[in-house]
All heavy atoms as TSV, in Angstrom:
chain	resi	resn	atom	element	x	y	z
A	1	MET	N	N	3.768	-14.444	-9.959
A	1	MET	CA	C	4.104	-13.176	-9.341
A	1	MET	C	C	5.405	-13.331	-8.561
A	1	MET	O	O	5.594	-14.295	-7.834
A	1	MET	CB	C	2.965	-12.754	-8.420
A	1	MET	CG	C	3.195	-11.456	-7.719
A	1	MET	SD	S	1.748	-11.031	-6.734
A	1	MET	CE	C	2.029	-9.319	-6.577
A	2	GLU	N	N	6.288	-12.369	-8.711
A	2	GLU	CA	C	7.564	-12.398	-8.016
A	2	GLU	C	C	7.379	-12.015	-6.542
A	2	GLU	O	O	6.468	-11.261	-6.206
A	2	GLU	CB	C	8.534	-11.429	-8.669
A	2	GLU	CG	C	8.910	-11.807	-10.084
A	2	GLU	CD	C	9.903	-10.822	-10.675
A	2	GLU	OE1	O	10.690	-10.233	-9.921
A	2	GLU	OE2	O	9.886	-10.659	-11.893
A	3	PRO	N	N	8.259	-12.512	-5.676
A	3	PRO	CA	C	8.177	-12.118	-4.259
A	3	PRO	C	C	8.400	-10.614	-4.104
A	3	PRO	O	O	9.106	-9.999	-4.903
A	3	PRO	CB	C	9.319	-12.894	-3.600
A	3	PRO	CG	C	9.822	-13.866	-4.599
A	3	PRO	CD	C	9.331	-13.445	-5.945
A	4	LEU	N	N	7.792	-10.045	-3.079
A	4	LEU	CA	C	7.937	-8.618	-2.834
A	4	LEU	C	C	9.295	-8.306	-2.225
A	4	LEU	O	O	9.807	-9.078	-1.419
A	4	LEU	CB	C	6.849	-8.128	-1.875
A	4	LEU	CG	C	5.406	-8.249	-2.339
A	4	LEU	CD1	C	4.450	-7.834	-1.231
A	4	LEU	CD2	C	5.182	-7.407	-3.576
A	5	SER	N	N	9.831	-7.146	-2.585
A	5	SER	CA	C	11.070	-6.684	-1.965
A	5	SER	C	C	10.786	-6.346	-0.500
A	5	SER	O	O	9.625	-6.268	-0.087
A	5	SER	CB	C	11.597	-5.446	-2.689
A	5	SER	OG	O	10.736	-4.335	-2.426
A	6	LYS	N	N	11.835	-6.107	0.261
A	6	LYS	CA	C	11.686	-5.786	1.683
A	6	LYS	C	C	10.808	-4.557	1.887
A	6	LYS	O	O	9.911	-4.542	2.737
A	6	LYS	CB	C	13.065	-5.562	2.300
A	6	LYS	CG	C	13.026	-5.253	3.773
A	6	LYS	CD	C	14.420	-5.019	4.328
A	6	LYS	CE	C	14.345	-4.582	5.780
A	6	LYS	NZ	N	15.663	-4.265	6.311
A	7	LYS	N	N	11.047	-3.510	1.115
A	7	LYS	CA	C	10.277	-2.263	1.254
A	7	LYS	C	C	8.815	-2.455	0.832
A	7	LYS	O	O	7.903	-1.966	1.498
A	7	LYS	CB	C	10.917	-1.133	0.434
A	7	LYS	CG	C	12.256	-0.694	0.952
A	7	LYS	CD	C	12.117	-0.040	2.318
A	7	LYS	CE	C	13.461	0.493	2.785
A	7	LYS	NZ	N	13.361	1.163	4.066
A	8	LEU	N	N	8.593	-3.168	-0.269
A	8	LEU	CA	C	7.222	-3.419	-0.695
A	8	LEU	C	C	6.489	-4.258	0.342
A	8	LEU	O	O	5.310	-4.036	0.615
A	8	LEU	CB	C	7.190	-4.094	-2.063
A	8	LEU	CG	C	7.650	-3.250	-3.247
A	8	LEU	CD1	C	7.654	-4.089	-4.516
A	8	LEU	CD2	C	6.787	-2.013	-3.410
A	9	ARG	N	N	7.186	-5.217	0.934
A	9	ARG	CA	C	6.595	-6.061	1.981
A	9	ARG	C	C	6.219	-5.214	3.193
A	9	ARG	O	O	5.174	-5.428	3.811
A	9	ARG	CB	C	7.575	-7.173	2.362
A	9	ARG	CG	C	7.183	-7.999	3.567
A	9	ARG	CD	C	5.894	-8.729	3.454
A	9	ARG	NE	N	5.957	-9.701	2.399
A	9	ARG	CZ	C	4.905	-10.424	2.025
A	9	ARG	NH1	N	3.757	-10.283	2.615
A	9	ARG	NH2	N	5.013	-11.269	1.062
A	10	GLN	N	N	7.055	-4.219	3.548
A	10	GLN	CA	C	6.755	-3.329	4.670
A	10	GLN	C	C	5.419	-2.623	4.441
A	10	GLN	O	O	4.591	-2.547	5.345
A	10	GLN	CB	C	7.841	-2.247	4.815
A	10	GLN	CG	C	9.019	-2.642	5.636
A	10	GLN	CD	C	10.033	-1.516	5.683
A	10	GLN	OE1	O	11.135	-1.684	5.183
A	10	GLN	NE2	N	9.694	-0.390	6.248
A	11	VAL	N	N	5.244	-2.097	3.247
A	11	VAL	CA	C	4.009	-1.383	2.924
A	11	VAL	C	C	2.829	-2.351	2.927
A	11	VAL	O	O	1.781	-2.058	3.517
A	11	VAL	CB	C	4.115	-0.656	1.564
A	11	VAL	CG1	C	2.797	0.025	1.208
A	11	VAL	CG2	C	5.254	0.351	1.570
A	12	ALA	N	N	2.979	-3.496	2.294
A	12	ALA	CA	C	1.893	-4.478	2.236
A	12	ALA	C	C	1.485	-4.931	3.629
A	12	ALA	O	O	0.286	-5.000	3.939
A	12	ALA	CB	C	2.325	-5.679	1.391
A	13	ASP	N	N	2.449	-5.227	4.475
A	13	ASP	CA	C	2.146	-5.670	5.835
A	13	ASP	C	C	1.424	-4.578	6.614
A	13	ASP	O	O	0.462	-4.848	7.338
A	13	ASP	CB	C	3.422	-6.086	6.574
A	13	ASP	CG	C	3.985	-7.399	6.086
A	13	ASP	OD1	O	3.268	-8.155	5.382
A	13	ASP	OD2	O	5.162	-7.679	6.398
A	14	TYR	N	N	1.881	-3.341	6.452
A	14	TYR	CA	C	1.234	-2.223	7.147
A	14	TYR	C	C	-0.220	-2.083	6.697
A	14	TYR	O	O	-1.127	-1.920	7.514
A	14	TYR	CB	C	1.996	-0.919	6.887
A	14	TYR	CG	C	1.340	0.263	7.561
A	14	TYR	CD1	C	1.597	0.561	8.893
A	14	TYR	CD2	C	0.436	1.064	6.871
A	14	TYR	CE1	C	0.979	1.631	9.514
A	14	TYR	CE2	C	-0.190	2.136	7.492
A	14	TYR	CZ	C	0.088	2.409	8.807
A	14	TYR	OH	O	-0.542	3.460	9.435
A	15	ILE	N	N	-0.444	-2.166	5.401
A	15	ILE	CA	C	-1.802	-2.037	4.869
A	15	ILE	C	C	-2.693	-3.148	5.415
A	15	ILE	O	O	-3.818	-2.901	5.849
A	15	ILE	CB	C	-1.797	-2.020	3.331
A	15	ILE	CG1	C	-1.179	-0.704	2.833
A	15	ILE	CG2	C	-3.200	-2.201	2.767
A	15	ILE	CD1	C	-0.928	-0.658	1.343
A	16	LEU	N	N	-2.190	-4.359	5.419
A	16	LEU	CA	C	-2.981	-5.483	5.922
A	16	LEU	C	C	-3.257	-5.363	7.419
A	16	LEU	O	O	-4.353	-5.689	7.885
A	16	LEU	CB	C	-2.275	-6.809	5.622
A	16	LEU	CG	C	-2.219	-7.187	4.144
A	16	LEU	CD1	C	-1.353	-8.419	3.953
A	16	LEU	CD2	C	-3.626	-7.408	3.589
A	17	ASP	N	N	-2.283	-4.892	8.161
A	17	ASP	CA	C	-2.434	-4.758	9.613
A	17	ASP	C	C	-3.270	-3.552	10.022
A	17	ASP	O	O	-3.761	-3.489	11.153
A	17	ASP	CB	C	-1.062	-4.664	10.292
A	17	ASP	CG	C	-0.268	-5.955	10.208
A	17	ASP	OD1	O	-0.868	-7.016	9.925
A	17	ASP	OD2	O	0.962	-5.899	10.413
A	18	ASN	N	N	-3.417	-2.579	9.140
A	18	ASN	CA	C	-4.105	-1.323	9.469
A	18	ASN	C	C	-5.141	-0.950	8.419
A	18	ASN	O	O	-5.336	0.226	8.130
A	18	ASN	CB	C	-3.069	-0.194	9.598
A	18	ASN	CG	C	-2.052	-0.472	10.665
A	18	ASN	OD1	O	-2.314	-0.307	11.838
A	18	ASN	ND2	N	-0.883	-0.932	10.257
A	19	ALA	N	N	-5.811	-1.937	7.872
A	19	ALA	CA	C	-6.709	-1.723	6.736
A	19	ALA	C	C	-7.766	-0.646	6.992
A	19	ALA	O	O	-8.045	0.165	6.110
A	19	ALA	CB	C	-7.385	-3.031	6.343
A	20	GLN	N	N	-8.339	-0.615	8.168
A	20	GLN	CA	C	-9.382	0.373	8.443
A	20	GLN	C	C	-8.835	1.797	8.484
A	20	GLN	O	O	-9.509	2.737	8.086
A	20	GLN	CB	C	-10.093	0.035	9.754
A	20	GLN	CG	C	-10.867	-1.264	9.694
A	20	GLN	CD	C	-11.933	-1.279	8.607
A	20	GLN	OE1	O	-12.663	-0.309	8.403
A	20	GLN	NE2	N	-12.033	-2.385	7.895
A	21	ASP	N	N	-7.614	1.969	8.976
A	21	ASP	CA	C	-7.010	3.300	9.050
A	21	ASP	C	C	-6.452	3.756	7.712
A	21	ASP	O	O	-6.463	4.940	7.397
A	21	ASP	CB	C	-5.882	3.318	10.089
A	21	ASP	CG	C	-6.387	3.047	11.494
A	21	ASP	OD1	O	-7.524	3.462	11.804
A	21	ASP	OD2	O	-5.654	2.427	12.271
A	22	VAL	N	N	-5.974	2.812	6.924
A	22	VAL	CA	C	-5.333	3.133	5.650
A	22	VAL	C	C	-6.287	3.839	4.701
A	22	VAL	O	O	-5.873	4.702	3.927
A	22	VAL	CB	C	-4.751	1.854	5.005
A	22	VAL	CG1	C	-4.353	2.076	3.562
A	22	VAL	CG2	C	-3.563	1.362	5.814
A	23	GLN	N	N	-7.565	3.542	4.799
A	23	GLN	CA	C	-8.523	4.174	3.880
A	23	GLN	C	C	-8.568	5.691	4.024
A	23	GLN	O	O	-9.010	6.390	3.126
A	23	GLN	CB	C	-9.913	3.570	4.065
A	23	GLN	CG	C	-10.534	3.825	5.416
A	23	GLN	CD	C	-11.886	3.170	5.560
A	23	GLN	OE1	O	-12.687	3.187	4.616
A	23	GLN	NE2	N	-12.152	2.603	6.706
A	24	PHE	N	N	-8.087	6.210	5.138
A	24	PHE	CA	C	-8.089	7.660	5.374
A	24	PHE	C	C	-6.704	8.287	5.216
A	24	PHE	O	O	-6.526	9.465	5.498
A	24	PHE	CB	C	-8.631	7.962	6.771
A	24	PHE	CG	C	-10.008	7.404	6.997
A	24	PHE	CD1	C	-10.208	6.338	7.843
A	24	PHE	CD2	C	-11.097	7.941	6.318
A	24	PHE	CE1	C	-11.472	5.814	8.043
A	24	PHE	CE2	C	-12.371	7.421	6.511
A	24	PHE	CZ	C	-12.564	6.349	7.372
A	25	GLN	N	N	-5.725	7.493	4.787
A	25	GLN	CA	C	-4.356	7.986	4.670
A	25	GLN	C	C	-4.012	8.321	3.221
A	25	GLN	O	O	-4.487	7.676	2.298
A	25	GLN	CB	C	-3.366	6.948	5.204
A	25	GLN	CG	C	-3.515	6.712	6.693
A	25	GLN	CD	C	-2.534	5.693	7.217
A	25	GLN	OE1	O	-1.553	5.339	6.568
A	25	GLN	NE2	N	-2.789	5.219	8.424
A	26	THR	N	N	-3.170	9.314	3.075
A	26	THR	CA	C	-2.652	9.667	1.754
A	26	THR	C	C	-1.434	8.797	1.446
A	26	THR	O	O	-0.926	8.085	2.329
A	26	THR	CB	C	-2.229	11.142	1.715
A	26	THR	OG1	O	-1.135	11.317	2.624
A	26	THR	CG2	C	-3.379	12.063	2.090
A	27	ILE	N	N	-0.953	8.894	0.228
A	27	ILE	CA	C	0.273	8.184	-0.134
A	27	ILE	C	C	1.423	8.663	0.748
A	27	ILE	O	O	2.237	7.868	1.207
A	27	ILE	CB	C	0.607	8.396	-1.628
A	27	ILE	CG1	C	-0.434	7.696	-2.496
A	27	ILE	CG2	C	2.000	7.891	-1.960
A	27	ILE	CD1	C	-0.309	7.995	-3.970
A	28	THR	N	N	1.457	9.954	1.023
A	28	THR	CA	C	2.501	10.515	1.888
A	28	THR	C	C	2.401	9.923	3.291
A	28	THR	O	O	3.418	9.568	3.892
A	28	THR	CB	C	2.385	12.056	1.942
A	28	THR	OG1	O	2.492	12.558	0.608
A	28	THR	CG2	C	3.463	12.662	2.802
A	29	ASP	N	N	1.179	9.808	3.815
A	29	ASP	CA	C	0.986	9.204	5.137
A	29	ASP	C	C	1.472	7.752	5.149
A	29	ASP	O	O	2.156	7.326	6.080
A	29	ASP	CB	C	-0.496	9.217	5.543
A	29	ASP	CG	C	-1.048	10.599	5.768
A	29	ASP	OD1	O	-0.282	11.512	6.130
A	29	ASP	OD2	O	-2.277	10.762	5.579
A	30	LEU	N	N	1.091	7.004	4.128
A	30	LEU	CA	C	1.508	5.601	4.057
A	30	LEU	C	C	3.024	5.482	4.000
A	30	LEU	O	O	3.611	4.628	4.677
A	30	LEU	CB	C	0.897	4.922	2.826
A	30	LEU	CG	C	-0.558	4.504	2.943
A	30	LEU	CD1	C	-1.085	4.056	1.585
A	30	LEU	CD2	C	-0.717	3.404	3.966
A	31	ALA	N	N	3.644	6.321	3.206
A	31	ALA	CA	C	5.105	6.293	3.095
A	31	ALA	C	C	5.746	6.611	4.445
A	31	ALA	O	O	6.672	5.925	4.886
A	31	ALA	CB	C	5.576	7.274	2.032
A	32	ARG	N	N	5.249	7.636	5.116
A	32	ARG	CA	C	5.796	8.028	6.423
A	32	ARG	C	C	5.579	6.904	7.451
A	32	ARG	O	O	6.495	6.551	8.180
A	32	ARG	CB	C	5.130	9.310	6.911
A	32	ARG	CG	C	5.721	9.840	8.193
A	32	ARG	CD	C	5.092	11.128	8.703
A	32	ARG	NE	N	4.533	12.009	7.695
A	32	ARG	CZ	C	3.217	12.183	7.499
A	32	ARG	NH1	N	2.332	11.555	8.221
A	32	ARG	NH2	N	2.793	13.007	6.561
A	33	ASN	N	N	4.388	6.347	7.480
A	33	ASN	CA	C	4.063	5.311	8.473
A	33	ASN	C	C	4.793	3.996	8.240
A	33	ASN	O	O	4.930	3.187	9.154
A	33	ASN	CB	C	2.559	5.082	8.516
A	33	ASN	CG	C	1.813	6.263	9.078
A	33	ASN	OD1	O	2.358	7.051	9.842
A	33	ASN	ND2	N	0.559	6.402	8.706
A	34	THR	N	N	5.245	3.774	7.021
A	34	THR	CA	C	5.969	2.542	6.708
A	34	THR	C	C	7.470	2.779	6.551
A	34	THR	O	O	8.211	1.850	6.232
A	34	THR	CB	C	5.424	1.898	5.414
A	34	THR	OG1	O	5.534	2.835	4.333
A	34	THR	CG2	C	3.991	1.457	5.586
A	35	GLN	N	N	7.887	4.012	6.755
A	35	GLN	CA	C	9.293	4.392	6.612
A	35	GLN	C	C	9.840	4.008	5.237
A	35	GLN	O	O	10.924	3.453	5.095
A	35	GLN	CB	C	10.135	3.791	7.738
A	35	GLN	CG	C	9.687	4.269	9.095
A	35	GLN	CD	C	10.396	3.579	10.235
A	35	GLN	OE1	O	10.967	2.513	10.082
A	35	GLN	NE2	N	10.356	4.212	11.400
A	36	THR	N	N	9.001	4.282	4.226
A	36	THR	CA	C	9.385	4.049	2.839
A	36	THR	C	C	9.157	5.357	2.081
A	36	THR	O	O	8.915	6.379	2.690
A	36	THR	CB	C	8.557	2.910	2.209
A	36	THR	OG1	O	7.175	3.275	2.213
A	36	THR	CG2	C	8.748	1.597	2.963
A	37	SER	N	N	9.198	5.296	0.777
A	37	SER	CA	C	8.960	6.485	-0.039
A	37	SER	C	C	7.579	6.416	-0.686
A	37	SER	O	O	6.958	5.342	-0.757
A	37	SER	CB	C	10.026	6.587	-1.132
A	37	SER	OG	O	9.865	5.531	-2.050
A	38	GLU	N	N	7.134	7.564	-1.165
A	38	GLU	CA	C	5.874	7.597	-1.902
A	38	GLU	C	C	5.957	6.705	-3.134
A	38	GLU	O	O	4.992	6.034	-3.495
A	38	GLU	CB	C	5.531	9.030	-2.287
A	38	GLU	CG	C	5.201	9.897	-1.089
A	38	GLU	CD	C	4.991	11.355	-1.448
A	38	GLU	OE1	O	5.087	11.709	-2.641
A	38	GLU	OE2	O	4.729	12.140	-0.526
A	39	ALA	N	N	7.116	6.685	-3.768
A	39	ALA	CA	C	7.304	5.840	-4.956
A	39	ALA	C	C	7.114	4.366	-4.626
A	39	ALA	O	O	6.552	3.614	-5.423
A	39	ALA	CB	C	8.689	6.076	-5.552
A	40	THR	N	N	7.551	3.952	-3.451
A	40	THR	CA	C	7.388	2.556	-3.040
A	40	THR	C	C	5.913	2.220	-2.869
A	40	THR	O	O	5.452	1.152	-3.288
A	40	THR	CB	C	8.158	2.275	-1.730
A	40	THR	OG1	O	9.536	2.547	-1.949
A	40	THR	CG2	C	7.983	0.838	-1.284
A	41	VAL	N	N	5.155	3.125	-2.271
A	41	VAL	CA	C	3.714	2.907	-2.082
A	41	VAL	C	C	3.021	2.792	-3.434
A	41	VAL	O	O	2.233	1.870	-3.668
A	41	VAL	CB	C	3.094	4.039	-1.232
A	41	VAL	CG1	C	1.582	3.882	-1.146
A	41	VAL	CG2	C	3.722	4.093	0.165
A	42	VAL	N	N	3.354	3.685	-4.345
A	42	VAL	CA	C	2.767	3.651	-5.692
A	42	VAL	C	C	3.183	2.378	-6.417
A	42	VAL	O	O	2.371	1.740	-7.097
A	42	VAL	CB	C	3.166	4.910	-6.495
A	42	VAL	CG1	C	2.748	4.792	-7.951
A	42	VAL	CG2	C	2.564	6.148	-5.849
A	43	ARG	N	N	4.428	1.983	-6.274
A	43	ARG	CA	C	4.934	0.775	-6.924
A	43	ARG	C	C	4.168	-0.467	-6.444
A	43	ARG	O	O	3.811	-1.335	-7.244
A	43	ARG	CB	C	6.428	0.614	-6.648
A	43	ARG	CG	C	7.092	-0.432	-7.509
A	43	ARG	CD	C	8.608	-0.445	-7.314
A	43	ARG	NE	N	9.203	0.871	-7.488
A	43	ARG	CZ	C	9.805	1.571	-6.519
A	43	ARG	NH1	N	9.925	1.079	-5.304
A	43	ARG	NH2	N	10.320	2.758	-6.771
A	44	LEU	N	N	3.896	-0.551	-5.148
A	44	LEU	CA	C	3.135	-1.694	-4.636
A	44	LEU	C	C	1.755	-1.735	-5.274
A	44	LEU	O	O	1.316	-2.785	-5.738
A	44	LEU	CB	C	3.007	-1.625	-3.112
A	44	LEU	CG	C	2.104	-2.709	-2.514
A	44	LEU	CD1	C	2.718	-4.095	-2.690
A	44	LEU	CD2	C	1.812	-2.432	-1.053
A	45	CYS	N	N	1.111	-0.593	-5.304
A	45	CYS	CA	C	-0.220	-0.513	-5.915
A	45	CYS	C	C	-0.168	-0.981	-7.363
A	45	CYS	O	O	-0.970	-1.815	-7.786
A	45	CYS	CB	C	-0.714	0.930	-5.819
A	45	CYS	SG	S	-2.255	1.248	-6.680
A	46	ARG	N	N	0.781	-0.461	-8.116
A	46	ARG	CA	C	0.923	-0.819	-9.528
A	46	ARG	C	C	1.261	-2.304	-9.697
A	46	ARG	O	O	0.693	-2.994	-10.543
A	46	ARG	CB	C	1.997	0.051	-10.176
A	46	ARG	CG	C	2.081	-0.132	-11.672
A	46	ARG	CD	C	3.206	0.668	-12.283
A	46	ARG	NE	N	4.480	0.197	-11.735
A	46	ARG	CZ	C	5.433	0.987	-11.246
A	46	ARG	NH1	N	5.287	2.291	-11.250
A	46	ARG	NH2	N	6.550	0.491	-10.775
A	47	ASP	N	N	2.174	-2.803	-8.858
A	47	ASP	CA	C	2.569	-4.215	-8.941
A	47	ASP	C	C	1.420	-5.161	-8.630
A	47	ASP	O	O	1.400	-6.294	-9.085
A	47	ASP	CB	C	3.745	-4.509	-8.014
A	47	ASP	CG	C	5.054	-3.905	-8.494
A	47	ASP	OD1	O	5.088	-3.344	-9.611
A	47	ASP	OD2	O	6.039	-3.982	-7.732
A	48	MET	N	N	0.462	-4.672	-7.830
A	48	MET	CA	C	-0.699	-5.492	-7.480
A	48	MET	C	C	-1.797	-5.379	-8.544
A	48	MET	O	O	-2.848	-5.990	-8.417
A	48	MET	CB	C	-1.242	-5.078	-6.109
A	48	MET	CG	C	-0.250	-5.276	-4.971
A	48	MET	SD	S	0.387	-6.955	-4.819
A	48	MET	CE	C	-1.046	-7.812	-4.263
A	49	GLY	N	N	-1.541	-4.576	-9.584
A	49	GLY	CA	C	-2.465	-4.488	-10.703
A	49	GLY	C	C	-3.470	-3.349	-10.635
A	49	GLY	O	O	-4.445	-3.337	-11.385
A	50	TYR	N	N	-3.236	-2.380	-9.759
A	50	TYR	CA	C	-4.154	-1.253	-9.621
A	50	TYR	C	C	-3.502	0.023	-10.138
A	50	TYR	O	O	-2.306	0.202	-10.019
A	50	TYR	CB	C	-4.577	-1.084	-8.153
A	50	TYR	CG	C	-5.350	-2.280	-7.661
A	50	TYR	CD1	C	-4.705	-3.344	-7.046
A	50	TYR	CD2	C	-6.727	-2.359	-7.852
A	50	TYR	CE1	C	-5.414	-4.453	-6.618
A	50	TYR	CE2	C	-7.437	-3.472	-7.421
A	50	TYR	CZ	C	-6.779	-4.515	-6.813
A	50	TYR	OH	O	-7.464	-5.610	-6.397
A	51	LYS	N	N	-4.333	0.923	-10.656
A	51	LYS	CA	C	-3.813	2.167	-11.217
A	51	LYS	C	C	-3.785	3.297	-10.201
A	51	LYS	O	O	-3.150	4.309	-10.453
A	51	LYS	CB	C	-4.647	2.578	-12.429
A	51	LYS	CG	C	-4.508	1.616	-13.588
A	51	LYS	CD	C	-5.289	2.089	-14.778
A	51	LYS	CE	C	-5.123	1.075	-15.910
A	51	LYS	NZ	N	-5.782	1.496	-17.126
A	52	ALA	N	N	-4.490	3.112	-9.083
A	52	ALA	CA	C	-4.552	4.182	-8.084
A	52	ALA	C	C	-4.689	3.588	-6.683
A	52	ALA	O	O	-5.351	2.566	-6.503
A	52	ALA	CB	C	-5.725	5.106	-8.365
A	53	ILE	N	N	-4.076	4.244	-5.730
A	53	ILE	CA	C	-4.122	3.782	-4.337
A	53	ILE	C	C	-5.557	3.673	-3.818
A	53	ILE	O	O	-5.905	2.665	-3.198
A	53	ILE	CB	C	-3.282	4.710	-3.430
A	53	ILE	CG1	C	-1.800	4.574	-3.762
A	53	ILE	CG2	C	-3.531	4.426	-1.958
A	53	ILE	CD1	C	-1.175	3.263	-3.399
A	54	PRO	N	N	-6.428	4.663	-4.043
A	54	PRO	CA	C	-7.786	4.534	-3.516
A	54	PRO	C	C	-8.520	3.279	-4.020
A	54	PRO	O	O	-9.249	2.642	-3.265
A	54	PRO	CB	C	-8.493	5.811	-3.994
A	54	PRO	CG	C	-7.388	6.791	-4.173
A	54	PRO	CD	C	-6.213	5.978	-4.657
A	55	ILE	N	N	-8.297	2.925	-5.269
A	55	ILE	CA	C	-8.929	1.711	-5.818
A	55	ILE	C	C	-8.362	0.478	-5.128
A	55	ILE	O	O	-9.097	-0.439	-4.766
A	55	ILE	CB	C	-8.720	1.640	-7.346
A	55	ILE	CG1	C	-9.426	2.818	-8.022
A	55	ILE	CG2	C	-9.221	0.319	-7.908
A	55	ILE	CD1	C	-9.056	3.004	-9.475
A	56	PHE	N	N	-7.058	0.458	-4.935
A	56	PHE	CA	C	-6.402	-0.655	-4.251
A	56	PHE	C	C	-6.943	-0.815	-2.836
A	56	PHE	O	O	-7.324	-1.909	-2.418
A	56	PHE	CB	C	-4.892	-0.418	-4.235
A	56	PHE	CG	C	-4.104	-1.425	-3.461
A	56	PHE	CD1	C	-4.126	-2.764	-3.791
A	56	PHE	CD2	C	-3.310	-1.030	-2.397
A	56	PHE	CE1	C	-3.382	-3.701	-3.086
A	56	PHE	CE2	C	-2.562	-1.947	-1.681
A	56	PHE	CZ	C	-2.604	-3.285	-2.028
A	57	VAL	N	N	-7.027	0.282	-2.082
A	57	VAL	CA	C	-7.521	0.235	-0.702
A	57	VAL	C	C	-8.984	-0.157	-0.682
A	57	VAL	O	O	-9.409	-0.983	0.133
A	57	VAL	CB	C	-7.274	1.580	0.015
A	57	VAL	CG1	C	-7.962	1.617	1.373
A	57	VAL	CG2	C	-5.778	1.841	0.167
A	58	TRP	N	N	-9.774	0.406	-1.570
A	58	TRP	CA	C	-11.203	0.066	-1.637
A	58	TRP	C	C	-11.388	-1.432	-1.889
A	58	TRP	O	O	-12.193	-2.085	-1.254
A	58	TRP	CB	C	-11.897	0.870	-2.731
A	58	TRP	CG	C	-13.320	0.493	-2.916
A	58	TRP	CD1	C	-14.392	0.905	-2.162
A	58	TRP	CD2	C	-13.854	-0.399	-3.899
A	58	TRP	NE1	N	-15.533	0.327	-2.630
A	58	TRP	CE2	C	-15.243	-0.486	-3.697
A	58	TRP	CE3	C	-13.271	-1.135	-4.926
A	58	TRP	CZ2	C	-16.061	-1.267	-4.482
A	58	TRP	CZ3	C	-14.094	-1.921	-5.717
A	58	TRP	CH2	C	-15.477	-1.982	-5.506
A	59	ARG	N	N	-10.607	-1.963	-2.816
A	59	ARG	CA	C	-10.683	-3.395	-3.124
A	59	ARG	C	C	-10.281	-4.236	-1.920
A	59	ARG	O	O	-10.899	-5.232	-1.602
A	59	ARG	CB	C	-9.782	-3.709	-4.321
A	59	ARG	CG	C	-9.787	-5.133	-4.728
A	59	ARG	CD	C	-11.155	-5.551	-5.275
A	59	ARG	NE	N	-11.079	-6.923	-5.690
A	59	ARG	CZ	C	-11.863	-7.893	-5.220
A	59	ARG	NH1	N	-12.795	-7.627	-4.360
A	59	ARG	NH2	N	-11.712	-9.123	-5.631
A	60	LEU	N	N	-9.236	-3.815	-1.233
A	60	LEU	CA	C	-8.779	-4.511	-0.033
A	60	LEU	C	C	-9.871	-4.540	1.018
A	60	LEU	O	O	-10.132	-5.569	1.641
A	60	LEU	CB	C	-7.522	-3.828	0.515
A	60	LEU	CG	C	-6.953	-4.391	1.807
A	60	LEU	CD1	C	-6.363	-5.769	1.563
A	60	LEU	CD2	C	-5.915	-3.453	2.368
A	61	LEU	N	N	-10.528	-3.424	1.225
A	61	LEU	CA	C	-11.579	-3.339	2.248
A	61	LEU	C	C	-12.827	-4.115	1.875
A	61	LEU	O	O	-13.599	-4.495	2.756
A	61	LEU	CB	C	-11.921	-1.870	2.516
A	61	LEU	CG	C	-10.823	-1.066	3.187
A	61	LEU	CD1	C	-11.210	0.403	3.219
A	61	LEU	CD2	C	-10.549	-1.583	4.584
A	62	SER	N	N	-13.022	-4.367	0.605
A	62	SER	CA	C	-14.229	-5.084	0.179
A	62	SER	C	C	-14.068	-6.605	0.223
A	62	SER	O	O	-15.016	-7.332	-0.010
A	62	SER	CB	C	-14.629	-4.643	-1.224
A	62	SER	OG	O	-13.690	-5.089	-2.184
A	63	ILE	N	N	-12.860	-7.055	0.545
A	63	ILE	CA	C	-12.605	-8.510	0.603
A	63	ILE	C	C	-13.154	-9.078	1.896
A	63	ILE	O	O	-13.111	-8.536	2.927
A	63	ILE	CB	C	-11.104	-8.807	0.465
A	63	ILE	CG1	C	-10.624	-8.406	-0.895
A	63	ILE	CG2	C	-10.797	-10.256	0.756
A	63	ILE	CD1	C	-9.124	-8.543	-1.119
């Protein structure tokens, strides 16, 4: 797996630091809270092997 870009890392770090809150956020909320774009949030999800943000967040919370 290639290293994450700066923007993807911002989103990943935010999700890890705020896992309980992220489950209630939309893609738009995540983008706003990480000062990135909706496309960046979707790209992170896709790059991590998930087809949808809710599945990605659910999997994260189940770890």
